N, C-alpha and C positions, 0 to 999 in steps of 0.2 A: 482347504478344509472341507468337511462334509456338512451339508445343510439338511436339517430336518424341519419340516413345516408343521405348524399347529393350526387346526381348524376347529373352532367351537361350533359344532353343527346344531347345538341347542340342548336344552335340558331334556329330561326324559320324555316329556309330553309336548314340548313346544319346539318345532323345527325352525331353525333360523334361515336355512338356505335350501334351495332345491339342488338335486344332483347336478343339473345343468349349470347352475350358478357356480358350484364348487369346481366342476371340471373346467369351465371357462377360465376361472381365476387360476387354477393350477396349471392350465395349459400356458397361460401368459408367463407365470413365474418360472416354470421349468424350461421355457425357451430363453430365460434370462440368466438363471443360475442352475448349477447342478444340484439335484435334490436326491437324497438317499432314502428318505422315508417321510410319511405324513402321519402325524398323530391326529386322530379325528374321533369325536364322540360328543356327548354320550346319549344323543337322541335315540329313541327306540325304533326308528324306521329302518328295518333291515334292508329294504330295497334300496335305500339311499347308499348304503355301504357296498352293496353288491355292484351297483352301477359305477360308483366312484372307484371301486376296486378293479373293475375291468379296465378302466382308463389307466390306473396306476400300473397295473401289470403290463400294459402295452408299452409303458415307459421304463419297465424294470425298477419300479419304485415300491418299497414296502408300504403296506397299510397297517398301521398300529392303532388299536382301540384305546382311546383316551377314556379311562374308567375311574371314577371316584371310589374311595374305599370307606373312610370313616365319616364322610359327610355326604348328604344327598341320597344315600342308599335307603334311608328310612322312609323316603317317599314312595318306595316300591314295595318294601317288605318290612315287617315289624322289626324294630331294633331297640337295643337297650340304650336309653338316653344317657349321654355323658353328664356326669355330676362333678361338682368340685369336691375338695377334700372335706367340706362340711355337709355333703350330701344334697347340695342345692343345684338346680339346673344351671348350665353354663350358657352365657349369652351368645347370640348369633348375629349375623349381618346378612341381609339380602342384597347382594351386589347387582344382580340382574335376574331376569326370568330364568328359572332353572338352576340357579346357583345361589344357595342360601347360607352356606357356611354354618349349618346347624349340625353339630357333631354327635356321633354316637360313641359308645364305649369302644376303645381301641384294642380290646382283647378278642373281639369276635370278627372273623373274616368269612363266615359261611354265607352271609348275604351276597358278598362279592362273587363268590363261586356260583351261587344259584342264579344271580342276575346274568352272569356270563353265559351259563349253560342255557338259560331260558330264552335270552334275547339276541345273543351275539355269536354263539358257537358255530353257526353255519353261514356266517357272512363273508368268510374268506380273509380274515385278518391274519397277518404274519406275526403279530405280537400284541402285547398289552402295555399300556403306559399307566402306571398306578399313581393317581393323584389323591390329595387329601389323606396322606398316610402320616397323620400327626394328630395332636390334640388342637384345641382352639389356641389362638395366640392372644396377645394383649388386646386384640379386637374385642374379646370378652372380658377385659379387665384382668385383675389379679385372679379371679376365679377361673378364667380361661386357661392360664398357664398352670395353676394349681389344680389340675384335673388329670385323669378321671378318678373320682372317688366313689364309684358305684360299688355294690357289694362284691362283684367279681374282682374288681381292681384292688379293693381293700384286702381281699384274701391273697391276691398275687403279691402285693407289696409285703404283706406279713410273712409270706413264705420265704421272702428274701431278707427278712429281718428288719423290716421297717413298718412301724405302726403309723398309718395316716392320721390317727387320732393325735398322736404325738406331734406330727407335722402341723396339724391344725392348731393345737395348743401353743406351739412355738410361734406360729405366725400371729395368733391372737395376742400373745404377750409382747412380741417384738415389733409388730407392724412392718413397715418398709425395711427396717434394719434386718429382718429375717432374710431378705434377698440382697443384702449388701454383698458386693463382690470383693474377691481377693485379687482381681485383675482378669485380664483376657489372655487366654492361652491359645495360640493358633493351632487348629486341628482339634481342639476341645470346645472352645467357647469360653464364656464367662464362668469362672469358678467362684464358689460362695464361701464366705467366712463361717457361716453356720453349718456345722456338720450334718444336721438333718436336711437342710436345703440341698447341700451337695449330694447326699445320698439319694434324696428324692429324684433329682433330675438325672442322676446316673442310672437309677433303676427304671425311670420312665423311658429313657432311650433304649435300654436293654429290652424291656417288655415289648415295646413297639417293634423293635428290630426283629425279635423272635417271630412275631406275627407276619411281618413282611417277608421274612425268609420262607415261612410256610407257603405264602402265596406265590413266591418265586418258584418254589419247587413244584407247586400245583400246575402253574402255567408252563413251566419248562417240560413237565411230563407230557404236555400236549404239543410239544414241539414249537412253542411260541417264544419269541424274544420278549424280555421283560425290562422295561425302563421305569425309573422312579423320578417323581417330581419332589424336589427338596427345597426347603427354605435356604436363603443365603447363610453361609457358615456363621456370620455374626449373630444370627437369631435362632439358629436351628435347635440349639439345646433347649430353649424354652418350650418348644413344641414337641419335644421328644424325638428328635432326629440326630442321632450320632452317626455322622457320615460313614465312619469306618465300619460300624456294626450294621447299619441298615442296608448298606450297599454290597455286603459280602457275597450275596448270591444273585445280584442284578447284572444284566448285560451292559446297561448304560444308566447314567444319572443325568438329570437336568436340573442343576442348581438354578433357582430363579434369581438371577442377578439383575433385578429390575430397579434401575436407578431413577426412572422417570415415572413410576407408577404411584399414584395416590389412592391405593386400595390394598386389600390384603395381599401380602407377599411383597409389596413395594417396600424396599429397604428403609428409605427415609420415613415413609408413612408408619411402618411398624415400630421403628425405633422411637419416633415421637410418642406413640401410644405407650411404649414402655416407660419413657420418662414421665409421662403424665400419670401413669398408674403407680409409679414409685417415686413421687416427688422428693422424698426424704432419704432414699437409699443412696449410699455413697458408692463412688468408683464406677459410675457410668459416664464416661467422657462424651463430650460432643463429637459428632462424626461429620465428615465431609465425604459424600459419595462420589468423589472425583475419580479420575483415571488411576491414580495411585491406589486408591481404595479397592478398585476393581482388581488390579494386579495382585494386591495382598490377599484378597478373597480367593482368587484362583490358586494361589500357592498352597492353600490349606488342604486342597483335595487333589492336587496335581499327581501325587504318587499312588492314588488308589488303583487297584488292578482292573476295574471296569473301564468302559469307554466314557468319555466326559464331553457332554454337549451342553454347555451353559445356555440358559434361556435368556435371550435379549428381546425385550418388547419392540416389535417393529410395527405393530398396529398403532393407529393414532385415534385417541378419543379426547375430545376437548375437555371433558370433565375429569378424567383420571389418568390419561396417558399422553401427555404433550411431547411426543417424541419428534425427532427431526433427523434429516440425513447425516448431519455432522456427528450427532450422538451415535448413530448406528455405525458409521464408518470407523469412528474411534474405538468403539466397543469391539468390533470384529477384528480390528488390527491388534488389539491387546490380547484377545483370545488366541489368535494365531501365534503371536510372539511368545505366549506362555505355554505353548505345547498342548492346547486343547485339541481334541479330535475333530471338533466342529462346533456348530451352534444350532440351537433350536430357535427358529424365528417365531417368537411367541407374541401374544398368546392366542391370536386369531389373525392369520394372514389375509383373511377376507376383508379385514379392516385396514390393511397396510396400503398406503399410497404407493403408486408406481415408483416415485422417486426414492422411497425407502428401500424397495427391492433393488433398485439400481445402486443404491449406496452399499448394499451388501456385496454386490459384484465388484464395486470399486475398491 
């Protein structure tokens, strides 16, 4: 299998590591396992990437810019704040310095293009890795997933035959029952008994996919590889990610199959928030994120035409990511047995213990 490393160099204005720190760590890891590429971002220090890029080129390893799209960009440029279907601001969560999960409207991508051109276009990147290509999740409660309802989005939904005012009225009338499911369909996700809910999430995925396709074409025209950060299939529909639609013009995807993460995108963490947000909604079964669950999730996107590098968290954080070598070995074995092209060693290899990297090799 091919391995891609992920390095969180820090938020826009707070650099986590020096170039020497990163090169030293990458040197150790590349001496242990074969590495195809490194996803690194999104601190604004161009010199950091030029220095790290020189090292990576000497090892014939691609350097790919890790770039947020619908979150964090508002810290650099004015952006339209994401609103729920009632026109109220959507909640956010500050996970760490430089990563606040505060979302903007998912219909505008010009900020991303401007940020790339201003800060990163001459740093020597071989590609871009688009993160936060979604709406808020149940981290923001019901309003997080029933978004965005800003004027531009209301107009876009209306042009596709759906009034967000009707969606709001239906939710106000039915409460949790509005999001009652008809079951789970592999490759689609949860489907809803209420036709307005079903239409809303279908259009949400379509509208976001159209914007991401535009970004893919924009970066491809510059000769760059494009990768996408995706929620696990179990949860992706709620945040507006239809795997088949959103990946149609991408070179590779990184489904975040985080089974040990107690933070946004962690599967168990997010599903508990779903259950807490919808205590009276029916047909949300209990889940067990064991090895069989991982295998089932992989099958849902196995036939997509792009390359597939599921993200497995190899970093260790006592507060939110209590990973261990056995978990990493088992996960990598399942990815290989199920035909994946490789794996992204997420979400910050700078925090990965040496025994975790050895477990990947094993």
